[in-house]
Structure formats: structure tokens, C-alpha cells
C-alpha positions in Angstrom: 0.1 0.0 0.1 2.8 2.3 0.7 4.4 1.6 -2.6 1.3 2.0 -4.4 0.4 5.6 -2.6 4.2 6.5 -3.5 3.7 5.8 -6.9 0.4 7.6 -7.4 2.0 10.7 -5.7 4.7 10.5 -8.5 2.4 10.4 -11.1 0.6 13.3 -9.7 3.7 15.1 -9.6 4.9 14.1 -13.2 2.1 15.6 -14.6 3.8 19.3 -14.3 7.7 18.1 -15.7 10.8 20.4 -15.9 12.7 17.5 -17.7 11.9 13.7 -18.0 13.2 13.0 -14.9 12.7 16.1 -12.6 9.0 17.3 -11.9 8.1 21.0 -10.9 6.7 19.2 -7.5 7.5 16.1 -6.2 4.8 15.2 -3.6 6.7 11.4 -2.8 9.3 13.3 -1.0 6.7 14.4 1.5 4.9 10.9 1.8 8.1 8.8 2.1 9.5 11.2 5.0 6.0 11.1 6.8 5.5 7.4 6.6 8.6 6.5 8.0 8.5 9.2 10.3 5.0 8.3 11.7 5.3 4.4 11.4 9.0 3.7 11.7 12.1 3.3 9.7 11.2 -0.4 8.8 8.9 0.8 6.0 11.4 1.8 3.7 11.3 -1.3 1.7 7.6 0.1 0.4 9.3 3.5 -0.3 12.1 1.5 -2.3 9.6 -0.5 -4.2 7.8 2.7 -5.2 10.7 4.6 -6.2 12.2 1.5 -8.2 8.9 1.3 -10.1 8.9 5.2 -11.1 12.8 4.8 -12.4 12.2 1.7 -14.1 9.2 3.8 -16.2 11.7 6.4 -16.7 14.3 4.5 -17.8 11.8 2.7 -20.3 10.5 5.7 -21.6 13.5 7.9 -21.4 16.5 6.6 -23.5 19.1 9.2 -23.0 19.1 8.7 -19.4 21.4 6.2 -18.6 20.9 3.5 -16.1 24.0 4.9 -13.5 22.1 8.1 -13.4 19.0 6.3 -12.8 20.4 4.4 -10.0 22.2 7.5 -8.4 18.5 9.2 -8.5 17.2 6.5 -6.4 19.8 6.7 -4.1 19.6 10.1 -3.6 15.5 9.9 -3.2 16.1 6.9 -0.3 18.8 8.8 1.4 16.3 12.1 1.2 13.6 9.8 3.1 15.5 8.0 5.5 17.4 11.2 6.7 14.6 13.1 6.6 12.5 11.1 8.7 15.7 10.9 11.3 16.2 14.6 11.3 12.5 15.3 11.6 12.4 12.8 14.9 15.6 14.3 16.3 14.7 17.9 15.9 10.7 18.0 16.7 10.6 15.0 18.3 8.1 11.7 17.8 5.0 13.5 18.5 4.8 16.4 16.3 1.5 18.5 16.0 2.5 21.5 14.3 0.9 23.4 17.0 3.7 25.7 17.4 6.0 27.7 15.4 9.0 26.0 16.9 7.7 22.7 15.2 6.6 24.2 12.0 10.4 25.7 11.7 12.0 22.3 12.8 10.1 20.5 10.2 11.1 23.2 7.6 14.9 22.8 8.6 14.5 18.9 8.5 12.6 18.8 5.1 14.9 21.2 3.3 18.0 19.5 4.5 16.9 16.2 3.3 15.9 17.6 0.1 19.3 19.4 -0.8 21.1 15.4 -0.2 18.4 14.3 -3.0 19.3 17.3 -5.2 22.7 17.1 -4.8 23.0 13.3 -5.2 20.4 13.7 -8.6 22.3 16.6 -9.9 25.6 14.9 -9.7 24.2 11.9 -11.1 22.8 13.4 -14.0 26.1 15.3 -14.7 27.9 12.2 -14.5 25.6 10.9 -17.1 26.0 13.7 -19.4 22.1 14.7 -18.8 22.2 17.8 -17.9 25.4 20.6 -19.2 27.5 22.0 -16.5 26.3 25.2 -16.9 23.0 24.5 -16.1 23.8 22.4 -13.0 22.8 25.1 -10.7 19.4 25.8 -12.2 18.8 21.9 -12.3 19.8 21.7 -8.7 17.4 24.6 -7.8 14.7 23.1 -9.5 15.1 19.9 -8.1 15.3 20.8 -4.5 12.6 23.5 -4.8 10.5 20.5 -6.4 11.0 18.3 -3.6 10.9 20.9 -0.7 7.4 22.3 -2.1 5.8 18.7 -2.7 7.0 18.0 1.0 5.6 21.2 2.4 2.4 19.6 1.1 2.3 16.0 1.6 4.2 15.9 4.7 2.4 18.3 7.3 -1.3 16.8 5.5 0.2 13.3 6.9 1.0 14.5 10.3 -2.2 16.4 10.7 -4.6 13.6 9.5 -2.8 10.1 9.6 -2.8 9.6 13.4 -6.0 10.3 14.2 -7.8 11.1 11.0 -11.3 10.8 12.8 -10.5 13.9 15.1 -9.0 15.7 12.2 -12.1 14.9 10.2 -14.6 16.0 13.2 -13.2 19.4 13.1 -14.0 19.7 9.3 -17.1 18.3 9.4 -19.2 21.2 9.9 -21.4 23.6 7.5 -18.2 26.1 7.8 -15.8 23.2 7.1 -17.6 22.7 4.0 -18.1 26.2 2.9 -14.4 26.4 3.2 -13.5 24.0 0.9 -16.0 25.2 -1.7 -13.9 28.6 -1.2 -10.5 27.1 -1.4 -11.5 25.3 -4.6 -13.4 28.4 -6.1 -10.8 30.9 -5.6 -7.9 28.4 -6.6 -9.6 27.6 -9.9 -10.4 31.4 -10.6 -7.0 32.4 -9.5 -4.8 30.1 -11.0 -7.1 29.5 -14.3 -7.5 33.2 -15.2 -4.9 35.1 -17.4 -5.1 38.1 -15.0 -2.9 38.6 -11.8 -5.4 37.1 -9.3 -3.2 34.9 -7.6 -3.6 36.4 -4.3 -7.4 35.4 -4.2 -6.8 32.4 -2.7 -4.8 33.6 0.4 -8.0 34.9 2.4 -9.3 31.5 2.0 -5.6 30.1 3.5 -6.1 32.6 6.4 -9.4 31.2 7.1 -8.7 27.5 7.3 -5.6 28.4 9.5 -7.7 30.4 11.9 -10.6 28.2 12.4 -9.7 25.0 11.5 -6.1 24.6 12.9 -3.3 22.3 11.4 -5.9 19.5 10.0 -7.8 22.4 7.9 -4.8 24.3 7.1 -3.0 21.5 5.5 -6.1 20.4 3.5 -6.3 23.6 2.1 -2.7 23.7 1.0 -3.1 20.2 -0.7 -6.3 21.4 -2.5 -4.4 24.4 -3.7 -1.3 22.6 -4.8 -3.5 20.0 -6.6 -5.3 22.5 -8.4 -2.5 24.6 -9.4 -0.3 21.7 -10.8 -3.5 20.6 -12.7 -4.6 23.5 -14.2 -0.9 24.5 -15.2 -0.4 21.4 -16.7 -3.7 21.6 -19.0 -1.9 24.7 -20.4 -4.3 27.3 -18.7 -3.1 30.2 -16.1 -0.5 32.8 -15.9 2.1 30.0 -15.1 1.6 28.3 -18.7 2.4 31.1 -20.8 5.9 31.3 -19.3 8.8 29.7 -20.5 9.6 26.0 -18.7 12.3 27.4 -16.3 10.4 30.5 -14.9 7.0 28.4 -15.5 8.5 25.8 -13.0 10.3 28.1 -10.7 6.9 30.3 -10.3 4.8 27.4 -9.6 7.4 26.1 -7.1 7.3 29.5 -5.1 3.5 29.8 -5.4 3.0 26.5 -3.5 6.2 27.0 -1.4 4.9 30.2 -0.1 1.1 29.4 0.0 2.2 26.4 2.1 4.7 28.1 4.7 2.5 31.0 5.3 -0.3 28.7 6.2 1.5 26.5 8.4 3.2 29.1 10.1 -0.3 31.1 10.7 -1.9 27.6 11.7 0.8 27.3 14.3 0.7 30.9 15.6 -3.1 30.3 16.0 -2.8 27.2 17.8 -0.3 28.8 20.3 -2.9 31.1 21.2 -5.6 28.8 21.6 -3.4 26.8 24.0 -2.2 30.0 25.8 -6.1 30.8 26.4 -7.0 27.4 27.5 -3.6 27.1 29.9 -4.7 30.6 31.4 -8.2 29.1 32.1 -6.8 26.2 33.9 -4.5 28.2 35.7 -7.3 30.4 36.6 -8.9 27.5 37.8 -6.1 25.9 39.7 -5.6 29.3 41.4 -9.1 29.1 42.7 -9.0 25.9 44.1 -5.7 26.8 45.5 -7.5 30.1 47.0 -10.0 27.5 48.6 -7.3 25.2 50.1 -5.7 28.4 51.7 -8.8 29.3 53.3 -9.2 25.8 54.8 -5.7 25.9 55.8 -6.2 29.3 57.5 -9.2 28.1 59.1 -7.2 24.8 60.5 -4.6 26.9 61.7 -7.2 29.2 63.5 -9.8 26.2 64.9 -8.4 25.9 68.3 -6.2 28.8 69.0 -7.8 32.4 68.4 -11.2 31.1 68.5 -11.0 29.1 71.5 -9.5 32.2 73.3 -12.0 34.7 72.3 -14.6 31.9 73.3 -13.0 31.5 76.8 -12.6 35.5 77.3 -16.5 35.7 76.9 -17.2 33.4 79.6 -14.8 35.1 81.9 -16.3 38.4 81.1 -19.7 36.7 82.0 -18.5 35.5 85.1 -16.9 38.8 86.0 -20.4 40.6 85.4 -22.1 38.0 87.3 -20.0 39.0 90.5 -20.5 42.5 90.2 -24.0 42.1 90.3 -24.0 40.2 93.3 -22.0 42.9 95.4 -20.6 40.9 97.9 -17.5 40.7 100.1 -15.9 38.3 97.7 -17.2 40.0 94.6 -14.2 42.0 94.0 -11.6 39.0 94.3 -13.4 37.2 92.0 -13.8 39.9 89.8 -9.9 40.6 89.5 -9.4 36.8 88.9 -11.9 37.0 85.9 -10.2 40.1 84.6 -6.6 38.2 85.1 -7.9 35.5 83.0 -9.1 37.6 80.5 -6.0 39.5 80.1 -4.2 36.3 79.8 -6.7 35.0 76.9 -6.3 38.3 75.1 -2.5 38.1 75.4 -2.6 34.4 74.1 -4.6 35.5 71.4 -2.5 38.2 70.3 0.4 35.8 70.3 -1.5 33.3 68.3 -2.3 36.1 65.7 1.3 37.5 65.6 2.6 34.2 64.9 -0.2 33.2 61.9 0.7 36.9 60.4 4.1 36.2 60.5 3.9 32.7 58.9 1.4 34.2 56.5 4.0 36.7 55.5 7.4 34.7 55.6 8.6 31.4 54.1 8.1 29.3 57.1 10.7 26.5 56.2 13.3 28.8 54.1 16.1 27.7 56.4 14.7 24.1 56.6 12.5 21.8 58.5 14.6 21.2 61.6 15.1 25.3 62.1 11.4 26.2 61.5 10.6 23.5 64.3 13.3 25.3 66.4 11.9 28.8 65.8 8.5 27.6 66.5 9.3 25.5 70.0 11.2 29.0 71.2 8.0 31.1 70.5 6.0 28.5 72.3 8.6 28.5 75.4 8.4 32.6 75.3 4.9 32.4 76.0 5.4 30.0 79.0 4.6 27.0 77.5 6.0 23.6 78.1 9.7 23.5 77.4 10.4 21.9 74.1 13.6 20.6 72.7 14.2 19.9 69.0 16.4 17.4 67.7 17.5 16.8 64.4 19.9 16.7 61.2 21.6 20.0 60.6 22.1 19.1 57.1 19.3 19.5 54.1 16.5 17.2 54.2 16.0 15.2 50.7 12.3 16.7 50.5 10.9 18.9 48.4 9.8 22.2 49.9 6.0 21.2 49.7 6.4 18.2 51.7 8.9 20.1 54.2 5.9 22.6 54.9 3.4 19.8 55.4 5.5 17.8 57.9 6.2 21.1 59.5 2.5 22.0 59.7 1.8 18.6 61.2 4.7 19.1 63.8 3.2 22.8 64.5 -0.2 21.7 65.2 0.8 18.9 67.4 3.1 21.4 69.7 0.5 23.4 69.5 -2.4 20.8 71.4 0.4 20.1 73.6 0.6 23.8 74.8 -3.1 24.1 74.8 -4.5 20.7 76.2 -1.7 18.4 77.3 -0.9 20.4 80.6 2.6 19.1 79.7 6.0 20.4 81.3 8.5 19.0 78.4 8.0 18.0 74.7 10.4 16.7 72.5 10.7 16.8 68.8 12.8 14.3 66.8 13.8 14.6 62.9 15.6 11.5 61.9 16.1 10.8 57.9 17.0 7.4 56.6 17.3 6.1 53.0 13.7 5.5 52.2 11.8 8.1 54.4 11.9 11.2 56.9 10.6 11.0 60.3 9.2 13.7 62.5 8.1 12.8 66.0 6.6 14.8 68.8 6.6 13.4 72.3 4.8 15.0 75.3 4.7 14.2 78.8 1.3 15.2 79.4 -2.2 13.9 80.5 -2.9 12.1 77.2 -5.9 11.7 75.6 -8.4 9.1 73.6 -7.3 9.9 69.9 -10.4 7.7 68.8 -12.8 10.1 70.4 -13.5 13.1 68.0 -15.4 16.1 69.2 -17.3 18.3 66.1 -15.8 21.5 65.9 -11.9 20.5 66.7 -10.3 19.9 63.1 -6.6 19.2 65.0 -6.2 15.7 64.2 -8.4 15.8 60.8 -6.0 18.6 59.9 -2.8 16.3 60.5 -4.2 13.5 58.9 -5.3 15.5 55.9 -1.8 17.1 55.3 -0.1 13.4 55.8 -2.3 12.2 53.3 -1.5 15.0 50.5 2.3 13.7 50.8 1.6 10.3 51.1 2.7 10.1 54.7 2.1 7.8 57.1 0.5 9.4 60.4 0.4 7.4 63.9 -0.7 8.9 67.4 -0.2 7.0 70.8 -1.5 8.2 73.5 -2.4 7.0 77.0 -4.4 8.7 80.0 -1.7 9.7 82.4 1.2 8.8 80.1 1.5 11.8 77.6 1.2 11.2 73.6 3.6 10.5 70.7 2.5 11.9 67.2 4.7 10.2 64.6 4.9 11.0 60.8 6.7 9.0 58.2 7.2 10.5 54.8 8.6 8.5 52.0 11.6 10.0 49.9 10.4 8.9 46.6 7.1 10.4 47.1 8.9 13.4 48.1 11.0 13.5 45.1 8.3 13.1 42.6 6.5 16.7 43.8 
């Protein structure tokens, strides 16, 4: 099937010949490169067979071309196809979509280099066989190179855009606007190329339409229609190209197809980049909204058992003081003094919590590493007349991503906050250990302990820690016994941390 397709593409190109062996446009170059690029170099025998049949016909009908020149031409064409496919994979990769300018430019570079090989080998072969004069070698080479390049620019992008997923490409064209586009391209090309008047520019609005509205699939199909009609009409002695001498006719046809294809492909790539940027911007906005929501939940978790409880306790003490004032007995003044003292302590505690939260929101909490961040937080707890907290961990940087370190710090901070507020502990120890496979953070206190299986509504401390651990793929365990303290242990795998 590949050989038959290659042969059919060659017959299309041969409808407008420059000499017996050189066509004004050579579509098989693009077909062969595309086949080997899309499906692998192992398909080269199909290209070789198709090329062999074409050259056998050429040798049979052209007695002035020696066998050696035909063999050289076939070798050059095979090198063109194989090298073109290899260069295309090296320059733009195995999954080119023609969706950005870099890919189109890389395709043009690979195609131009490969077709230069065929033109050079073919020209040398014809020179050695006395098929062309040395004085006309440069013009012969130029015609060969432009013919192969123009043919490649028509067929190669068409196959890249359609061969991998033809149904998706067809769905984009299969609309009333797509049908109208094809009719416009056919009509405008026929009028522009068949007329003896200078109307060749008429086709470009339709090509711009195809590039903007239908992307690579519509752009490549429109270019193929323009190239086919241009070759067919010119070959039937109609239009402005047919009235020119053979050299000018060939060059004009090649440049017309070359410029039309190149302009359409680059414009399509620019439009695809714009569409992709718009989709990326919309996705970024969606992610930003999700992060904003997550940050709101994080702030709520950080405030759940600190400022809110302090303010609630302040209200209770205020009501107690008010009741004592209303009683107006001998002990009321002492009770009011105690309650006001409690209110002052709670207010100072709430201020400390708010300053800490504002500081954390405005600074990178782990800029100096996880251990240093835990040491700073422990020092702040000690300044607030809380339990004595010691932090033990490696001084070297841990093999964790900043995101994982931040979540481990938040878990440790939450555990220490619970120690300070609820445990009635005198001492607490934070230990950070790093092994080959994981990093372990352990918070141990000598407080009164609690039952970790009992969760009270409105208290999100344990839920917060478990949620943070789950986000980084860590394992969280909480062991506590009444009167014997609590141990909070979280183990984060290094492999998962490296993947973040």
C-alpha cells in the first residue's frame, strides 16, 4: 500500500515536468518522509519499491538517461526519505502536532536538509551521465530542491495532521463552515490559477480562514487542494504560469506553492499557540481558585483551636465577672480580679497566636529547613510560658521537596500547639530522623494524654494533621494513654517527596 501510494503521488507530480526526470513539484518526498516518521524506518522497503517502479518506467521511456544516473537518483531519493525522517524525529520529536512555530520551523529545517541531499546526489548523477550541461547544473539543482521541498511541504504536514487520528481531524472539518471553506478554496484557487489576469493572491484569504478556524487539519487540507489544483490547471496549459517559459513556469509554480504552504502552516501554528495559551490561562485560573480555597481551609485549620477558643473563653470569663459584680458581696471584688486577670491572659494569648499566624503568612516558614523552622516555633512556644520544648534533628538539608517539608512542619506545629493548649505537659521533644527511604518527625510530650479515637465536632486538629499527611503520601500515627503523654509520629517517603 505504501509503494502504491508513493507511485500515485509520483504520477501526480509528473503531470508538470521540468525535464524527463525532474518534476516541478515532487509529492513522494513528503509522503515517504511522513511514512517513515510516523510508522518507523522499517517501512523503507515500501518507499524503495515505489521508487524502483517509477525509475523503471523512467528508464523505459527515456533512452537519453543512462542506468547509472537512474541508480544515483534512486539512492539520492532513498537517502532523502530516510534522513528526513531521522532529522524530523531528532529536531521536533516523535509526536509533532504542528501546533507551534518551533515545530513548523523544525519540520522545514529537516525537510530542506533532506531534499538538499536528494537534489545534490541527483544533480551529480545527471552530470556524470551527461544528462545536463555543467552550465545548467545550478538551475537543475534549484529546480530539483524546490520541487522536492514544495512537494514535502504539501504532503508531509497533511499526513502529520491527519494520519495519527483521522477521525478527530475530520470531526473538526465536518461542519457547515468546513464545507463552505472547502468550496471557497476550490473556487478561489480555480479562478486565481486559471485566469490570465494577476489574481493569484485571491486564494490567501481562504488559507487564512482555514488556519484561524480549523487549525493544522484544515490548513494542511487547504494547502493540498491549492497545490493539486495549481498543478492540474497549469499542466493543462491554462493560467498565468502556463504561458511562461519552462524555467520560469517551474520556478513560479514552485514558489507559489512554497509560499502558500509556508504562510498557512506558520499562521496555523501561531493560532494554535494562542488557543493553547488561552486554555492554559483558564486552567491556571481554575487552579488558582482551587489553591485559594485550599488556603482558606488551611487558615481555618490554623485558627480552629487557637484564637477562636481564646475569644470564646474570654467571653465566658467576662460573663462570670459581670455576675460577680451584680452579686455585690465581699468576695466579688476578688472574683472580678481573677476573672479580669484570666481575660488579660487569654487576650495576650490570642494576640500571640495572631502575630504568629501573620508572621507565617508573610514569610517562608521553612526557608532555613524543617529542623530550623521547628526550632523557631519551639522557641516561640517557650516564650509564651508553655512547656519546655527541645528539637533534635540533622543540621544538613533533608532530601524533601519544599511542599513536603512545609506539610511536615505544619503537622509538627499542630502537634506542639495541642501540647501547649491541652496536654498540661511540662516538657515536649521533637525528633527529626532521615533514613534512606523516609523522613520521620516525632513529637512526644509528658502530658495528661487523651483518647485519639474520640473526635469532637468543631475540633479539627487531628483531622488537619491526617489530611496533611495524606496529601504527601505520609503515614501518621498517634499513640496516647491517659496520664502518660502522647506521641505523634509522621513518616514521609523520600521517593514520593522527590516526585513532588
